[in-house]
C-alpha positions in Angstrom: 5.5 19.6 13.1 5.4 16.2 10.9 3.8 16.2 7.5 0.6 14.2 6.9 0.4 11.5 4.1 -2.8 10.4 2.8 -3.7 6.9 1.2 -7.4 6.3 0.7 -9.5 4.5 -1.8 -11.9 7.3 -1.8 -11.4 8.5 -5.2 -11.8 12.3 -6.3 -15.3 12.5 -7.5 -16.8 12.8 -4.1 -16.1 15.2 -1.1 -14.5 12.7 1.2 -10.9 13.5 0.5 -11.7 17.3 0.8 -13.5 16.8 4.0 -10.8 14.5 5.5 -8.2 17.4 4.8 -10.6 20.1 6.3 -10.6 18.3 9.6 -7.0 17.9 9.8 -6.5 21.7 9.1 -9.1 22.8 11.3 -7.0 21.1 14.0 -3.6 22.0 12.9 -3.7 24.9 10.0 0.1 24.9 9.6 0.5 21.2 8.8 1.6 19.9 5.1 -0.6 17.4 3.8 0.6 15.1 1.1 -1.7 12.9 -1.4 0.0 9.6 -1.8 -3.0 8.3 -3.8 -6.8 8.3 -3.8 -6.8 5.8 -6.5 -6.6 2.4 -4.9 -9.5 -0.1 -5.9 -12.1 0.1 -3.4 -11.6 -2.2 -0.5 -8.3 -3.7 -1.8 -6.1 -3.9 1.1 -3.1 -5.6 -0.6 -2.9 -2.5 -3.0 -2.9 -0.2 -0.3 0.0 -2.2 1.5 2.1 -1.9 -1.5 1.7 1.7 -1.8 2.5 2.4 1.6 5.5 0.1 1.7 7.0 2.0 -1.7 6.4 5.5 -0.2 7.6 5.2 3.6 11.4 5.2 2.5 11.0 8.4 0.7 9.8 10.3 3.5 11.1 12.1 6.6 11.2 10.1 9.7 8.2 10.8 11.8 5.9 11.5 9.0 2.3 10.6 9.9 0.6 8.2 7.3 -3.2 8.1 7.3 -4.5 4.9 5.3 -8.1 4.8 4.8 -8.9 1.6 2.9 -11.5 0.2 5.3 -14.1 -2.2 4.0 -15.0 -3.1 7.7 -15.7 0.4 9.0 -18.0 0.6 11.7 -17.8 -3.1 12.4 -15.6 -5.1 15.1 -12.2 -4.2 13.5 -10.1 -1.7 15.8 -9.1 1.8 14.7 -5.4 2.1 15.6 -2.2 4.1 15.6 0.8 2.6 15.7 4.6 4.1 16.0 7.5 2.7 13.7 11.0 3.4 13.2 10.0 5.6 10.2 6.9 7.3 11.3 3.4 6.8 12.8 0.4 5.1 10.9 -3.0 5.6 11.5 -6.1 3.8 10.2 -8.0 0.5 10.5 -6.6 -2.8 12.1 -7.2 -4.9 8.8 -3.6 -5.8 7.9 -3.2 -2.7 5.8 -0.1 -1.9 8.0 1.5 -5.2 7.6 4.6 -3.7 5.4 5.7 -1.8 8.8 5.3 -4.5 11.1 9.0 -5.3 11.1 10.0 -2.1 12.4 6.8 -1.7 14.9 7.6 0.0 18.3 4.1 0.6 19.9 0.5 0.3 18.9 -2.6 2.0 20.5 -6.2 1.6 20.0 -7.9 4.8 19.3 -10.6 4.7 22.0 -10.0 8.3 23.6 -12.9 10.5 22.4 -10.9 13.5 23.2 -9.1 13.4 20.1 -11.9 12.4 17.7 -13.7 15.0 15.9 -17.1 13.9 17.7 -17.7 11.5 20.8 -20.1 9.8 18.5 -18.5 9.1 15.2 -20.3 8.1 12.3 -20.2 4.4 11.9 -19.3 5.0 7.9 -16.9 7.6 8.0 -14.1 7.0 10.7 -11.6 8.7 8.3 -13.4 12.1 9.0 -14.4 11.5 12.6 -11.4 9.4 14.0 -8.4 9.0 12.0 -8.2 12.7 10.6 -8.5 14.2 13.8 -6.1 11.7 15.4 -3.5 12.4 12.5 -3.7 16.0 13.0 -3.0 15.8 16.8 -0.1 13.7 16.2 1.2 15.9 13.5 1.1 18.7 16.2 3.0 16.7 18.9 0.4 14.9 20.9 2.3 11.6 22.1 0.7 8.4 21.1 -0.1 7.3 24.5 -2.7 9.8 25.0 -4.8 8.6 22.1 -5.7 5.4 23.9 -4.9 1.9 25.4 -1.9 0.4 24.2 -2.7 -3.1 22.7 0.0 -6.0 22.0 1.4 -6.1 18.6 0.8 -10.0 18.1 -2.7 -9.2 18.0 -2.8 -7.2 15.2 -4.3 -8.2 11.8 -1.6 -9.5 9.4 -2.3 -9.5 5.6 0.6 -10.8 3.8 0.7 -11.3 0.3 0.5 -14.8 -1.1 3.8 -16.5 -0.8 6.1 -16.8 -4.2 6.6 -20.4 -5.1 10.0 -20.9 -6.1 11.7 -24.0 -8.0 15.2 -24.4 -9.3 14.4 -22.3 -12.5 10.9 -20.8 -12.0 8.8 -18.7 -9.8 5.1 -18.6 -9.3 3.6 -15.2 -7.9 0.4 -13.2 -8.0 -0.4 -9.6 -9.1 -0.2 -7.3 -6.2 -1.0 -3.7 -7.8 -1.9 -2.3 -11.3 -0.4 0.9 -11.9 -2.0 4.1 -13.7 -0.4 2.8 -16.8 -1.7 -0.7 -16.5 1.7 -2.3 -15.6 1.0 -5.6 -13.7 3.4 -5.5 -10.6 3.9 -9.1 -9.3 4.7 -10.4 -5.8 8.1 -11.8 -7.3 11.2 -9.6 -5.7 14.0 -8.7 -8.0 16.2 -10.6 -5.5 14.7 -13.8 -6.2 15.5 -13.6 -10.0 18.7 -11.6 -9.7 21.2 -14.9 -10.2 19.1 -16.0 -13.2 19.3 -15.3 -16.8 15.5 -14.6 -17.3 13.8 -16.1 -20.4 10.0 -15.6 -20.2 6.9 -15.1 -18.1 3.8 -17.0 -19.1 0.4 -15.6 -18.6 -2.2 -18.4 -19.2 -1.1 -19.4 -22.8 0.5 -16.0 -23.4 4.3 -16.0 -23.4 5.9 -12.6 -22.7 9.5 -12.0 -23.5 12.0 -10.6 -21.0 13.4 -7.2 -21.4 15.4 -4.4 -19.2 13.1 -1.4 -20.1 9.8 -0.9 -21.8 11.2 0.1 -25.0 12.9 -3.3 -25.5 9.9 -4.4 -27.5 8.1 -2.5 -30.1 5.2 -0.2 -29.6 2.0 -2.4 -28.5 4.0 -5.3 -27.6 4.0 -6.9 -24.2 7.4 -7.1 -22.0 8.6 -8.7 -18.6 11.0 -6.8 -16.5 12.3 -5.6 -12.8 10.6 -2.4 -12.2 11.7 0.5 -10.1 9.7 -0.9 -7.2 11.9 -4.0 -7.0 9.5 -6.5 -8.4 8.8 -8.5 -11.6 6.2 -6.7 -13.6 4.5 -7.2 -17.0 4.0 -4.0 -19.0 2.9 -2.9 -22.5 5.1 -0.7 -24.4 3.1 2.6 -24.6 -0.1 0.6 -24.1 -2.0 -1.0 -21.1 -0.9 -4.7 -20.2 -4.0 -5.1 -17.7 -6.3 -4.2 -20.5 -4.5 -6.4 -23.2 -4.3 -9.4 -20.6 -7.6 -8.7 -18.7 -5.8 -9.0 -15.5 -6.6 -8.1 -12.1 -5.1 -8.2 -8.7 -4.6 -11.5 -7.4 -4.1 -13.1 -10.7 -1.2 -15.6 -11.1 2.2 -15.1 -12.7 4.6 -17.7 -13.8 8.3 -16.7 -14.4 10.9 -19.1 -16.2 14.7 -18.5 -16.1 18.0 -20.1 -16.3 20.5 -20.0 -13.7 23.7 -18.1 -14.4 26.7 -20.4 -13.8 29.6 -18.3 -12.4 
């Protein structure tokens, strides 16, 4: 029996998350359901990618991940399930599973209604009628091949973040996620700046000093650092950097450093 991890943009105000859980439990009452997050900004595939990629290394092999960030629900995008080295992912073919593509093994299109909640699913709630029941069946041991027809991995939608632009002593990236604290997590990996003495980040006309931890600056001040996720981020010590800077996902980040001579 595999646990089921839920990642959605449903929020917690409405009934959607509860209904998805109810469908899963009605098929597999003993399953363990874990809420990774339901606070993805609506329709923001890149944010869901980031959280999925961050979570997978910390769950047992074989975990079933249900990702419902699905702005194209009911349209031509395909409902899919894919098997990777670390587990199985269920959701829309809209690029949200791009982080697991390097370890991808098998993909099927979910076109076998035997494993849906109903053979006539709502065009606006595939999370309830297709993804949740499929996840429950997978968790209980149903083979991926029974859920639908195999499709070629190279036909899947890729949604890679915008590439980081590097020069000798600078990096240009973008904000890929904003967490609950208002920390701005960029696409610039720690590995890109590891051999440099970091100096500052520029955000428009704002210059932000570099630090090792949030308390390197006074309360309310901005600081740039490498976070636990392994990316360069902008934070505000005991404040909210997103609010201070008026930032949003997709905004540009510029980092300036000086190469360390060894």
